[in-house]
N, C-alpha and C positions, 0 to 999 in steps of 0.2 A: 440515249445515254451509250457515252463514250466504250470501245472494247477494249477496257483496262481491267485485267482481274490479278488481285493480288490475292496468294496462300499464304504471306505470311513469312516471319524469320525463321532463317534455319538457327541453332546455336551455333555461336562461335567458334572459330576452328581455336587448338591451343596453342598454346602458344608457348615453351620452344618449341618447333615443330620439322618433324623427316618425315619425308613420303614413304620413303622404304623403311622406317622403323615403324610408320602407323600400319602400314599394310600387312609385315611381317607379324603384328605382335600378338595377333587373336590364334596363330598357328604355333604361339609357343603352351597354349595353355593342353593342343596334344600333338605335342613333335614329332611321335612315328606317324600318325595318321598323313597320309596318301595325297600330295598338294599338288601337285600337277600329274598329270600322262601325257606322252603323248605318246599319239596309237599311229599305228599301224596293222596291214594286214595280219601279222604273228604275229602282235604281242605288243609291249607299252614301253616305254622307259619310265621311269617311276620316282620322284622326288618326292620324300616325308616331306611338311614342315621344316624337319630342324636340319634336313640335310641339304633342304632350300634353302633353309638363314644361313648355313655355314657355308654353301658355294657362293651368295650375296658377300658377305661380311670377305671371305679369301679372297674372291678378286676387286671389291674395292679396294684391298690391299695392292693386290698386284697394278691395277691401274696409276695407284699411288706411285709405286716405283717404277712404272713404265714413265714418271715424270708431266703427268697429268697432277693440277693445283684448284684446287677450290674456286669454281665462276670456268674455270675449262670449256669448252663444248667436244664431247664424242661423237665421233660422225659412225654412223649402226649400220654395217653392210650384209644386216645377218638372216640370214633366212629361219624355216621355222622349226628351230632345234630349242632346246631349253637353255641355250646360251644365249638366244635373245633377250629372253622375262633378266635372266639373272645379270649380266651385261647391266642390261639397263635398271633395273633395282642397285645394282653396286656404284653406279655412276651415282645416282642419286641419298646411294646411301656416304659418299665422302664428296656431298656437296659437288661431285661435278652436275654437266649438265648433256644428258642424253640429244642425240637429235636421229632418232628411229627412221630410217628409208628404206622406200619399198626395195623389192628383189629383182624386181624387172625394169627400174630404173637403166638408163645407158652411163655410156662416159661420158656424154654431155654432159646430161640432165646435173649429176651426180657434182660436173666442174662446176654447173652453174649454183648447186648448192652448199657447195666447203665453199664458195669464193665468200656466199653471205655470208655463213655462219665462222667461216674462219679454225678449223677441232686443233686441234691438237693434239690428238691421239685418233685412228682411224680402228674400229674392230671387222673384219669382215673375214667372210669364209671363201673357198678358195671359190674360181670360178664368177665372183660376181665384180661388174664392171664396181673402177676405181677412177678418179681423177687422171687426167693424163695432159702435164708432170701432176706427181702425187702429194700434196702440204705439206705433209704429215707422217711420224711413223705409223706402221700399220702390223696390227695383232692379229694373225690367226689363230680361228674357234680352236684349232688345236692347244692351243698356246695359253688363251683364257682357260681351256678346261685343266690345265694345270695349276691355276689360280686360287682352284676355291678350297684346298687343302691352307694355303698360307693361314699365319695367323691371323685374328678377324682383323677388321677396323672399326671402332668403336662409330654408333651411327652422328654423323655430324646434326647436333639439332643449331635451329634457329630460326629467325621472323620467316611464318609461313609468308609472307607477300617477294620473298625473294625468288630469281627464277629457277623453277627447276627441272622443265623440260622444255625443247623443241617441236613438233609435228610442222608438217606441212602439208593444207590443204589441197584437197585432189584436184583444184584447175581449171574446175567445170565451166569457173565462171572467166576462166583467161589464165593467167600464169598463176602456178602454186606459190603460198604466202609461208615464210617462216611465222606461225603462232606459238609465242612461246607463254607457259603457262606454268604459277607459283608453285610452289609447296601443295596449298593447300586448295588447291583444283582437289585431289583428292579426298579429302569431308567430302567436300560437294556433292561427289558420288554417293555417299550415303540417303539422300534424297529418293535414290532409285532404287535400294533396295525395297519399300513397301511401294516405291511411286510408280515403278516397271515393273522388276523381276518376283518381287514377290519369294525373295530370294532368302534362305534360311543357314545354319550354319551343318544341317545333314545335308545337302542341295551338291547334286555333282553336276553340274553346266560341260557341255561340248558346243563350244563355237567354231564354226566354218569358216574362218577369217584367216588373210595373214595377219602373224602376229605385229609390223608393223602398223599397221588400221587400229584409229583410237576404236574403235568401234571393238577389236578384238580383244586388244593392250586391255582398256579397263572392264569391259563385260565380261572379258572371255578369263580374265588372269585375275587383276587387280583389284575387282570387289570379287568377285567369289575369295581368293584370299585374305584377304578382310577382314568377309566374315567369316572366316577359320572352314572354310567351304571346298570341295573339288574340283581343280578343274581339267578337263577333256582338252583337246587340242590335235586334230588330226595331223600327223607328221606330213612330211617329203611324200608322194606320191598319190594322195590317200584323194579321189576326183568324192564327185555328187552320188554317186552309184555305187558307192563304200560305204553312205556315212547310215543306211540302214542301218546293215549290219553293225556300228559300230553302235550305232545310238542303241542297241539290242544288249551286244556283246560284252559294253559299259554301265551299264545298268544308269544309264544318263538319264538324271529327273528335269532339267531344261535344256532343251536347246535353242540356239542364237542362232542366227544367219542373215544377211543381206536377202529382198527377195528373188536375187537372181537364182540364187542357191536352190530354196525353196520348189522357182521353177523345172530346174533340172532334177531335182531330187525326184519332186513327186512322177516322172519320167519311167521309174523303177519302183518295182512292190517291195514294201513297207510293212515289217511283221510285224506282230502284235506287241507294242511295246508300252505292258504294263506298269514300269515305272517311271516314265513319260508324262508332267503336269502340263508342263505347256512349253509353247514355242515363244520365239522374241527376234521380231525385226529390225531391222532398222540402215538406216544409208539412203532407201526410196523409198517412195511409197511403194505397198502392198497392194499388189492389185486383189479386187475384190474376191476372182474366181480362183487366184493361189489362195485364198484363205477358207475361201470353199471345197475345198480341195481337200487341201491338210486336214481338215475338222473333219471331213469326210473320211478321210482314208487312216487320221491315227483316234478319233475322239476328241482330242482337247486343244484348242481352241490359240493363238496366235495375240500377243501383245504387242502394237506395234510402237515406236516411236520415234520423236524428233530429235534433233541430235544438229551439233555441229562441230565440223574440229575449234573454233573459236571457244565456246561452251556446251560441247559436251549433251548429252541429251537430258533433255527441262519438259518435254510436253509430251506424255504417254498415256496409254492404258493399261490396267493392272489387271491381275485378281480381284483385289479387292473392292475395283473401281472401274471394270471394264471398259471400254470407249463406246461412245454413242458410233452407230451403224454410220459407215463412212468418214467418219473423221478419224483423226490423230489421238483422243485421246485428252485429257484435260494440263494446266500447266501441273506440275507438280508437288508438292507441299513444301514452302520455303521458296518460292520462286515467285518472281512476278513480270510480268507479258504483257504488252499489247498490240494490238493492229495499228498502225501506219500509215499514215494519206499526207499528201504536200504541207498540209494546215495541222498536221499532231494525227491522235488517236482519232479514226472513224467509228462509225457506229457501227453499235452491233449488226452480224447477220453483213456488214460490208466488206467488200473486199480493199486488203490493201496491203502492207508489208510484214511481216512477223518481228515484233521486236522482243527485246530480255532485257530489263532492267542491270544498268551497269555497278549496281550495285551483287548482281549475283554471284554467291561464292562462286561460283563456279568460271567465271567469265576469265577469257584469258587477261595478261600482264599487256600483250600489244603485241605487235607482230615485231622482229628480231631485225636489226639495220645493225650490220656490226660498225658501221660510219658514228654511229651514235651512240653503241653499249644498249646496255640492257632497256627493254621499252618500257613506256606508263597506258598505264590502263586508261580506260581509252575513259572519256570526257562525253557532258553531258546527263540527261537523263535516259536515255533507253542508246541499246545496242544493236540496229538492223542486222536480219538475217538475207534478206537480199530475196527471201524465199517470201510466196503468197499466199495467203488463207483468209480466211474468214472467221472469227472468233461470233457463237454462239452465246447469252446471256448466261446460259451457266459458265461459261468456259473455255466450251468443249471447242478443240480447233480445227477447220478441215482446212487441208491442204489443198491449194489450185497451182501450186508451179513453180519453176524458180520466173521473178520477176523478166530475168532474158531472154526463158522459155514461152511465157505466155502468147497465145497468139490471136490476130485482130481478124473475125470476120465481119464485115460488109459495117465496122465503126463499133464490136461489141466482144470485147475483147473472152479467149477458151482458154483454159485449160488443157494443155499436153494430156493433163494427168485422169481428165474425167472422156476424152475419145478413146485412150490406150486403153483403160477398163473396162469402158464398153468391148474394143474389137479382140480385149487379153480372153474375154468369152465363148470365140469363134472356136470351135472343136479344133478345128483344123490349124490357130495359129498357135504356134510357142512365144511368140512375147513380138514385140509393136513396140514403136515410138511414132509420136506426130509432131510434126512441128509446121509454122506458118514456112510455104517454101515461093521466094519471090523469085516470079518470069518474067517479069519486066521490069522497070525502074517501077512504073506507077499499076504496079498488077502483083497481087501473092493470091496463093489458097493455100488452103488447112493442106499438105499431105499425108496419108501413112503411111510408113517403110513397115515390113514386118517379115516373121521367121517363118518358115513353114514349110514342107516336105516336096510341094509343087506348088506351081502359079496357083492362086484364085482367082476364078472369075469378080473383076472388080465390080460389074453392074450383082454378080450376090452379094458380095462386100458392102455394096451399097446400100442393100435392101436391110443387112442384117443392121448395118449400122444405124438407118432410118427410123427400126422399128423401136431403138432404146435413145438414141438424141434429136433432138431439135435438127429439122433438114441444116440451120445456118450452122451446124457445128460438127454437120457429116465430112468427112474429108473428099476433096476434090480429085486427086489422085492417090490409087494403090499402088504397091511395087512392092513387089519380093526382090530382098536380099539375104546374101548368105549368112550376114550375122549384122547387129548393130552395135558401132560404136560405142566401146569403156574403156575406164578409165581401171587401171589395177587393181581398185576394190567393187570392182563390178556396175558402177555407179553407167548408166546411159549415157550418153555425153550429147542430148541433142544436138547443144552447137557445132558441132564438129559434122554433125550428118550435114545440119543445114549448110554449114558453109562445101558442103563437100557436093552435095546435090544442085544449090546455088552453080557452083563450078561446070557442075556436066552440065548446068541448063545456059552459062554461059552471061549468067549473073554474078559476077565477082566486084 
């Protein structure tokens, strides 16, 4: 039997449709309810659904008065303030195409993005890098705030397949790419409400990520609002050490973060959290030891999910259907996925590349290219993710790593995730990464790089690994480093680590 799992089809997206109108519709029934709290140690800046909607529609008017026309791209250079989601939804309300970007990007990186998307406007916080020369008029955050009370713009309704927004991939597999999503992408996220979150309108969801990341933007903001729930977002200056207090002080019922944030948070005392139901994790594989430590300290489970910029989240565990041990979970209801090899779908239990149906409602329109205009939806039956997995007969997905991160030990493929999961359980290791390190043109070994308070005895680490891993999977080199290379969203960049270490060994 071939590794294909079909969970049926979701209901079709309504037409005409507007992403911003859809996100804000549920809140109209409870206009005075808090939609957004941007948290600080001294309090919170709160927005009701009524004030949020008013600010979105007023800002949409302001963007139009600034010269933007339907289909224009709006380059967003904003940090973790309320202006980020307000401007994002305002652009969508007016049929503009917002392009959120990380506040950490440099001027050359932003210049490359601007050259690709040719923005009509740039919205920016003071102090964040801009292209040089600046290719479009710049609206500062203070001026955006002044637009909130302008006369409201009606939501522009239209074809749900038209371009809605552009997001950039993390670049873990190479150069970041401009992923273009249709307005209907938000409709596909309904499948996550039960398939991952267990989300209700009574929830207060605290997400620890930056607004520009699709994990934060979707899970932390848009999905709670679409459901009529409250989004809690840490403001500037909040660190993982502050999160336990904020979870308790603001009665968070759900907590979402990347695995690295969970690891950092667990280094600090966690108070009793009586309102917390469970945690949510995505962005990279959650180490088993991190999951155990979280459950031990909070008494709540963590439900993990797999997704990507091109199709968001489509495999997950959930309160109603927890993931089997050591797996990511199952394809959500309404999804169709497969595990592909060179000749097509592989057998159940065999490793291959995870692929999602090109008919998935959450799949991107394509990669933006300013010389070709709006992209077309990927062709064929399957869209490959580039990640190596295996699938059980019940559809449970086991993550093995990025295709280009997989290691070779004597001709046998080894997942870095498997090695890292073992070493992360070592009591003195904070986090680690495993790579295949090329020492000579014809010689490579598995090497582990770890973060710890001090250098650890390699023989002791080897013995620790050998008790849980087959000998061929055990690293041959153990090296302590100050920090693992990560992208702005906290994902470990194994390719960067590999290139850096091979250059240090003279193998460039």
